[in-house]
C-alpha positions as CSV (number, residue, x, y, z in Angstrom):
1,C,-0.2,-0.4,0.3
2,S,1.7,3.6,-0.3
3,A,1.3,6.3,1.5
4,F,-1.4,9.6,1.0
5,P,0.6,12.3,-0.5
6,I,1.6,15.1,0.4
7,N,-0.2,17.2,-2.0
8,P,-3.4,15.1,-2.8
9,I,-5.5,16.7,-6.7
10,V,-8.7,15.8,-6.8
11,V,-9.8,15.3,-10.7
12,V,-13.2,16.7,-11.7
13,A,-13.6,16.0,-16.0
14,A,-16.9,18.0,-16.2
15,P,-18.5,18.9,-20.6
16,L,-20.6,21.5,-19.2
17,V,-18.1,24.6,-18.8
18,S,-20.7,26.7,-17.3
19,L,-20.7,24.6,-13.6
20,I,-16.8,24.7,-14.2
21,Q,-17.3,28.8,-13.9
22,D,-19.8,28.7,-10.4
23,Q,-17.3,25.5,-9.1
24,V,-14.0,27.1,-9.0
25,P,-15.2,30.1,-7.6
26,T,-16.9,28.6,-4.8
27,L,-13.6,26.2,-4.2
28,T,-11.7,29.3,-4.1
29,E,-13.5,31.2,-1.7
30,R,-13.7,28.1,0.7
31,G,-10.6,28.3,1.0
32,V,-9.7,25.3,-1.7
33,S,-7.5,25.7,-4.6
34,A,-9.1,25.4,-7.6
35,A,-8.7,25.4,-11.4
36,M,-9.9,25.6,-15.5
37,I,-7.9,23.5,-17.4
38,G,-7.4,27.0,-20.1
39,S,-8.8,29.8,-18.6
40,S,-5.6,31.4,-18.1
41,K,-1.8,30.9,-18.7
42,S,-1.0,31.6,-15.3
43,S,-3.3,28.6,-13.8
44,D,-1.7,26.1,-16.6
45,L,0.7,26.1,-15.0
46,E,-0.3,26.1,-10.9
47,I,-1.9,23.0,-12.2
48,K,0.7,21.6,-13.9
49,A,3.4,22.7,-10.5
50,G,0.9,20.5,-8.7
51,N,-0.7,23.4,-6.7
52,V,-3.7,23.3,-7.2
53,K,-6.0,21.1,-5.3
54,V,-8.6,20.6,-7.5
55,V,-7.8,20.7,-11.5
56,F,-11.6,20.7,-13.9
57,G,-11.1,20.0,-17.0
58,S,-13.7,19.2,-19.8
59,P,-13.3,15.7,-20.7
60,E,-11.8,16.6,-24.3
61,V,-9.4,18.5,-23.1
62,L,-7.3,16.8,-20.5
63,V,-8.0,13.9,-23.2
64,G,-8.0,15.1,-26.7
65,H,-5.3,17.4,-26.0
66,N,-2.3,15.5,-26.6
67,S,0.1,19.0,-24.1
68,W,-2.4,18.1,-22.1
69,R,-2.6,14.3,-22.1
70,L,1.3,14.2,-21.1
71,S,1.0,16.2,-18.7
72,I,-1.2,14.9,-16.3
73,Q,0.8,11.2,-17.0
74,E,4.0,12.9,-15.2
75,S,4.9,11.1,-11.9
76,H,4.5,14.2,-10.1
77,F,1.1,15.0,-10.7
78,C,0.0,11.3,-11.4
79,D,1.1,9.5,-7.9
80,S,-0.8,13.1,-6.1
81,V,-3.7,12.6,-7.9
82,V,-6.3,10.9,-5.3
83,A,-9.5,10.8,-7.2
84,I,-11.1,11.0,-10.7
85,V,-15.0,12.8,-10.3
86,A,-16.5,12.6,-13.7
87,D,-19.2,15.3,-13.6
88,E,-22.8,15.5,-15.4
89,V,-22.0,11.0,-16.3
90,H,-25.4,10.6,-18.3
91,R,-23.2,12.5,-20.8
92,Y,-20.7,11.1,-21.6
93,S,-20.3,7.8,-24.3
94,L,-18.3,4.9,-22.2
95,V,-15.6,5.1,-24.8
96,S,-15.1,8.5,-22.7
97,L,-15.3,7.6,-19.9
98,H,-12.3,4.6,-20.6
99,S,-10.2,7.4,-22.5
100,L,-10.5,8.8,-19.0
101,F,-9.3,6.7,-16.3
102,D,-7.0,4.8,-19.2
103,T,-5.6,8.9,-19.4
104,I,-4.6,9.3,-15.5
105,Q,-3.1,5.4,-14.9
C-alpha cells in the first residue's frame, strides 16, 4: 500500500464549462485551490506544478489535447491524484469514460 500523497489532487471531468466556471470560484472562496484547465496561462502553470488541489477540465481537454494528456501522466502529477470525478456522467459515452481513466492511470 502506498502512502497518501502529501499534496493530493482531485481531477474533475466536467462537460459543461458553465458549471466549472461556477464551481471554481466557490471552492476558492472556501479556501480550496481550484482551477480549470485552459482558463488562463497562470492557472495552467499552477496546475502543471501540482499547486491546485481540484483540477477541472472537460473530457475533451483531459483526453484530447496531447500536451495536457502528457502533463497529467507525469509522475509528480499522476502520483498525487487521489480521485477522478466524472461530473454530469450521464452526458458521457462509455468510450470517453474509459479514455479518461486510462489517461490518468
